[in-house]
A tleap script that builds the chain and sets N, CA, C and O, in Angstrom:
source leaprc.protein.ff14SB
mol = sequence {
  NMET LEU GLU ASN PRO LEU PRO GLU TYR ARG
  ALA PHE TYR GLN ALA LYS ILE LYS THR ALA
  ARG PHE TYR ILE GLN ARG ILE LEU PRO ARG
  ALA SER GLY HIE ALA THR CYS VAL VAL ASN
  GLY ALA TYR SER MET MET ALA LEU GLU VAL
  GLU GLU PHE PHE LEU GLY GLN CLYS
}
set mol.1.N position { 22.427 7.350 8.460 }
set mol.1.CA position { 22.282 6.278 9.991 }
set mol.1.C position { 23.649 6.232 10.055 }
set mol.1.O position { 24.335 6.373 9.043 }
set mol.2.N position { 24.234 6.004 11.419 }
set mol.2.CA position { 25.218 5.811 12.095 }
set mol.2.C position { 25.966 4.448 11.585 }
set mol.2.O position { 25.574 3.281 11.563 }
set mol.3.N position { 27.037 4.973 11.236 }
set mol.3.CA position { 28.041 3.600 10.664 }
set mol.3.C position { 28.280 2.772 11.852 }
set mol.3.O position { 28.085 1.559 11.777 }
set mol.4.N position { 28.717 3.358 13.029 }
set mol.4.CA position { 28.837 2.476 14.210 }
set mol.4.C position { 28.025 2.776 15.507 }
set mol.4.O position { 28.510 3.159 16.571 }
set mol.5.N position { 26.627 2.523 15.227 }
set mol.5.CA position { 25.462 2.934 16.388 }
set mol.5.C position { 26.383 2.791 17.758 }
set mol.5.O position { 27.353 2.037 17.682 }
set mol.6.N position { 26.200 3.285 18.657 }
set mol.6.CA position { 26.389 2.936 20.226 }
set mol.6.C position { 25.639 1.600 20.565 }
set mol.6.O position { 24.585 1.420 19.955 }
set mol.7.N position { 26.039 0.645 21.452 }
set mol.7.CA position { 25.723 -0.423 21.604 }
set mol.7.C position { 24.172 -0.633 21.756 }
set mol.7.O position { 23.586 -1.585 21.240 }
set mol.8.N position { 23.575 0.314 22.493 }
set mol.8.CA position { 22.162 0.584 23.442 }
set mol.8.C position { 21.293 0.771 22.069 }
set mol.8.O position { 20.141 0.337 22.052 }
set mol.9.N position { 21.815 1.385 20.975 }
set mol.9.CA position { 21.144 1.574 19.860 }
set mol.9.C position { 21.086 0.974 18.600 }
set mol.9.O position { 20.466 1.405 17.628 }
set mol.10.N position { 21.906 -0.261 18.677 }
set mol.10.CA position { 22.305 -1.027 17.778 }
set mol.10.C position { 20.820 -2.376 17.423 }
set mol.10.O position { 20.689 -2.974 16.355 }
set mol.11.N position { 20.098 -2.502 18.399 }
set mol.11.CA position { 19.184 -3.373 18.260 }
set mol.11.C position { 17.704 -2.609 17.570 }
set mol.11.O position { 16.831 -3.152 16.893 }
set mol.12.N position { 17.785 -1.447 17.935 }
set mol.12.CA position { 16.984 -0.298 17.279 }
set mol.12.C position { 17.241 -0.303 15.831 }
set mol.12.O position { 16.355 -0.675 15.061 }
set mol.13.N position { 18.240 0.033 15.463 }
set mol.13.CA position { 18.607 0.232 13.987 }
set mol.13.C position { 18.754 -0.937 13.081 }
set mol.13.O position { 18.853 -0.867 11.856 }
set mol.14.N position { 18.757 -1.967 13.765 }
set mol.14.CA position { 18.302 -3.378 12.995 }
set mol.14.C position { 17.056 -3.610 12.889 }
set mol.14.O position { 16.598 -4.113 11.863 }
set mol.15.N position { 16.397 -3.323 13.798 }
set mol.15.CA position { 14.803 -3.267 13.565 }
set mol.15.C position { 14.689 -2.385 12.602 }
set mol.15.O position { 14.238 -2.908 11.583 }
set mol.16.N position { 14.913 -1.238 12.496 }
set mol.16.CA position { 14.574 -0.390 11.228 }
set mol.16.C position { 14.875 -0.866 9.819 }
set mol.16.O position { 14.129 -0.891 8.840 }
set mol.17.N position { 16.186 -1.251 9.948 }
set mol.17.CA position { 16.607 -1.958 8.858 }
set mol.17.C position { 15.618 -3.379 8.283 }
set mol.17.O position { 15.196 -3.498 7.132 }
set mol.18.N position { 15.482 -4.003 8.997 }
set mol.18.CA position { 14.453 -5.404 8.634 }
set mol.18.C position { 13.165 -4.615 8.339 }
set mol.18.O position { 12.589 -4.957 7.306 }
set mol.19.N position { 12.617 -3.645 9.039 }
set mol.19.CA position { 11.159 -3.069 8.600 }
set mol.19.C position { 11.327 -2.300 7.321 }
set mol.19.O position { 10.360 -2.110 6.584 }
set mol.20.N position { 12.825 -1.743 6.968 }
set mol.20.CA position { 12.286 -1.118 5.611 }
set mol.20.C position { 12.638 -2.490 4.481 }
set mol.20.O position { 12.036 -2.402 3.411 }
set mol.21.N position { 13.433 -3.557 4.629 }
set mol.21.CA position { 13.531 -4.448 4.104 }
set mol.21.C position { 12.102 -4.997 3.639 }
set mol.21.O position { 11.704 -5.133 2.482 }
set mol.22.N position { 11.433 -5.280 4.833 }
set mol.22.CA position { 10.190 -5.915 4.549 }
set mol.22.C position { 8.978 -4.961 3.757 }
set mol.22.O position { 8.106 -5.456 3.043 }
set mol.23.N position { 9.072 -4.002 3.943 }
set mol.23.CA position { 7.999 -2.841 3.373 }
set mol.23.C position { 8.721 -2.549 1.857 }
set mol.23.O position { 8.048 -2.168 0.899 }
set mol.24.N position { 9.986 -2.751 1.791 }
set mol.24.CA position { 10.283 -2.650 0.347 }
set mol.24.C position { 10.087 -3.819 -0.479 }
set mol.24.O position { 9.856 -3.640 -1.675 }
set mol.25.N position { 10.146 -4.968 -0.019 }
set mol.25.CA position { 9.790 -6.548 -0.819 }
set mol.25.C position { 8.245 -6.748 -0.700 }
set mol.25.O position { 7.655 -7.324 -1.614 }
set mol.26.N position { 7.649 -6.346 0.268 }
set mol.26.CA position { 6.131 -6.952 0.347 }
set mol.26.C position { 5.102 -5.782 0.132 }
set mol.26.O position { 3.961 -5.953 -0.297 }
set mol.27.N position { 5.577 -4.728 0.438 }
set mol.27.CA position { 4.342 -3.313 0.551 }
set mol.27.C position { 4.372 -2.865 -0.553 }
set mol.27.O position { 3.399 -2.871 -1.307 }
set mol.28.N position { 6.067 -2.164 -0.976 }
set mol.28.CA position { 6.150 -1.334 -2.240 }
set mol.28.C position { 5.500 -1.872 -3.985 }
set mol.28.O position { 4.914 -1.265 -4.881 }
set mol.29.N position { 5.964 -3.238 -3.821 }
set mol.29.CA position { 5.458 -3.799 -5.050 }
set mol.29.C position { 4.023 -3.746 -5.404 }
set mol.29.O position { 3.620 -3.814 -6.565 }
set mol.30.N position { 3.327 -3.632 -4.446 }
set mol.30.CA position { 1.579 -3.212 -4.487 }
set mol.30.C position { 1.468 -2.091 -4.946 }
set mol.30.O position { 0.362 -1.967 -5.471 }
set mol.31.N position { 2.193 -1.023 -5.023 }
set mol.31.CA position { 1.901 0.542 -5.019 }
set mol.31.C position { 1.515 0.652 -6.818 }
set mol.31.O position { 0.585 1.405 -7.106 }
set mol.32.N position { 2.041 0.104 -7.666 }
set mol.32.CA position { 2.086 0.441 -9.036 }
set mol.32.C position { 0.238 -0.248 -9.400 }
set mol.32.O position { -0.564 0.249 -10.190 }
set mol.33.N position { 0.061 -1.291 -8.660 }
set mol.33.CA position { -1.032 -2.310 -8.717 }
set mol.33.C position { -2.336 -1.379 -8.493 }
set mol.33.O position { -3.384 -1.264 -9.129 }
set mol.34.N position { -1.752 -0.661 -7.132 }
set mol.34.CA position { -3.128 0.091 -6.755 }
set mol.34.C position { -3.293 1.583 -7.511 }
set mol.34.O position { -4.395 2.088 -7.725 }
set mol.35.N position { -1.936 2.239 -7.903 }
set mol.35.CA position { -2.191 3.175 -8.883 }
set mol.35.C position { -2.917 2.776 -10.066 }
set mol.35.O position { -3.739 3.632 -10.391 }
set mol.36.N position { -2.892 1.885 -10.727 }
set mol.36.CA position { -3.594 1.478 -11.968 }
set mol.36.C position { -4.945 1.440 -11.386 }
set mol.36.O position { -5.822 2.072 -11.974 }
set mol.37.N position { -5.194 0.892 -10.482 }
set mol.37.CA position { -6.901 0.748 -9.924 }
set mol.37.C position { -7.218 2.330 -9.656 }
set mol.37.O position { -8.168 2.773 -10.302 }
set mol.38.N position { -6.657 3.077 -8.934 }
set mol.38.CA position { -6.977 4.585 -8.741 }
set mol.38.C position { -7.269 5.218 -10.050 }
set mol.38.O position { -8.297 5.861 -10.260 }
set mol.39.N position { -6.317 5.014 -10.940 }
set mol.39.CA position { -6.623 5.741 -12.218 }
set mol.39.C position { -7.604 5.377 -13.201 }
set mol.39.O position { -8.382 6.193 -13.696 }
set mol.40.N position { -7.568 3.983 -13.528 }
set mol.40.CA position { -8.475 3.072 -14.313 }
set mol.40.C position { -9.563 2.527 -13.709 }
set mol.40.O position { -10.382 1.993 -14.456 }
set mol.41.N position { -9.806 2.530 -12.356 }
set mol.41.CA position { -11.225 1.911 -11.887 }
set mol.41.C position { -12.154 2.113 -11.719 }
set mol.41.O position { -13.017 1.269 -11.479 }
set mol.42.N position { -12.380 3.775 -11.810 }
set mol.42.CA position { -13.578 4.166 -11.688 }
set mol.42.C position { -14.703 4.302 -13.050 }
set mol.42.O position { -15.888 4.633 -13.009 }
set mol.43.N position { -13.756 3.870 -14.394 }
set mol.43.CA position { -14.687 3.814 -15.383 }
set mol.43.C position { -15.695 2.934 -15.559 }
set mol.43.O position { -16.659 3.420 -16.151 }
set mol.44.N position { -15.827 1.469 -15.150 }
set mol.44.CA position { -16.572 0.634 -14.994 }
set mol.44.C position { -17.537 0.900 -14.313 }
set mol.44.O position { -18.690 0.798 -14.733 }
set mol.45.N position { -17.208 1.310 -13.081 }
set mol.45.CA position { -18.136 1.562 -12.148 }
set mol.45.C position { -18.981 2.543 -12.178 }
set mol.45.O position { -20.021 2.534 -11.520 }
set mol.46.N position { -18.542 3.710 -13.119 }
set mol.46.CA position { -19.419 4.991 -13.268 }
set mol.46.C position { -20.303 4.801 -14.718 }
set mol.46.O position { -21.031 5.685 -15.169 }
set mol.47.N position { -20.097 3.508 -15.334 }
set mol.47.CA position { -20.968 3.426 -16.366 }
set mol.47.C position { -22.146 2.946 -15.910 }
set mol.47.O position { -23.035 3.060 -16.754 }
set mol.48.N position { -22.444 2.517 -15.026 }
set mol.48.CA position { -23.855 2.229 -14.345 }
set mol.48.C position { -24.814 3.495 -14.048 }
set mol.48.O position { -24.477 4.543 -13.496 }
set mol.49.N position { -25.981 3.179 -14.504 }
set mol.49.CA position { -26.927 4.751 -13.998 }
set mol.49.C position { -26.973 4.398 -12.505 }
set mol.49.O position { -26.540 3.394 -11.941 }
set mol.50.N position { -27.711 5.648 -11.921 }
set mol.50.CA position { -27.930 5.592 -10.585 }
set mol.50.C position { -28.974 4.690 -9.797 }
set mol.50.O position { -29.085 4.432 -8.599 }
set mol.51.N position { -29.713 4.299 -10.946 }
set mol.51.CA position { -31.146 3.429 -10.513 }
set mol.51.C position { -30.320 1.994 -10.352 }
set mol.51.O position { -30.550 1.169 -9.468 }
set mol.52.N position { -29.324 1.871 -11.379 }
set mol.52.CA position { -28.927 0.157 -11.251 }
set mol.52.C position { -27.977 0.045 -9.924 }
set mol.52.O position { -27.690 -1.121 -9.653 }
set mol.53.N position { -27.464 0.984 -9.092 }
set mol.53.CA position { -27.124 0.648 -8.263 }
set mol.53.C position { -28.097 -0.068 -6.882 }
set mol.53.O position { -27.589 -0.689 -5.948 }
set mol.54.N position { -29.430 0.180 -7.035 }
set mol.54.CA position { -30.367 -0.180 -6.485 }
set mol.54.C position { -31.161 -1.256 -6.856 }
set mol.54.O position { -32.244 -1.567 -6.360 }
set mol.55.N position { -30.542 -1.825 -7.790 }
set mol.55.CA position { -31.655 -3.266 -8.324 }
set mol.55.C position { -31.431 -4.075 -7.255 }
set mol.55.O position { -30.390 -4.187 -6.606 }
set mol.56.N position { -32.930 -4.879 -7.045 }
set mol.56.CA position { -32.889 -6.059 -6.052 }
set mol.56.C position { -32.821 -5.324 -4.906 }
set mol.56.O position { -32.803 -5.985 -3.868 }
set mol.57.N position { -32.777 -4.077 -4.805 }
set mol.57.CA position { -33.276 -4.022 -3.052 }
set mol.57.C position { -34.648 -3.381 -3.041 }
set mol.57.O position { -35.286 -2.895 -3.974 }
set mol.58.N position { -34.959 -3.503 -1.703 }
set mol.58.CA position { -36.360 -3.058 -1.774 }
set mol.58.C position { -36.866 -1.714 -0.786 }
set mol.58.O position { -38.033 -1.322 -0.827 }
savepdb mol mol.pdb
quit
């Protein structure tokens, strides 16, 4: 990124920095939880037999 951006680009780069901070603080921390669900989440669901998915349905 430019050390001293041109005045007409300053607001653009400031918005980019704010967006990056939001992403780092609010979105990125969720990644490890999502990864755990992806890696470990299928076992309990796959323990069901095919017929058990349809119990109670007509």
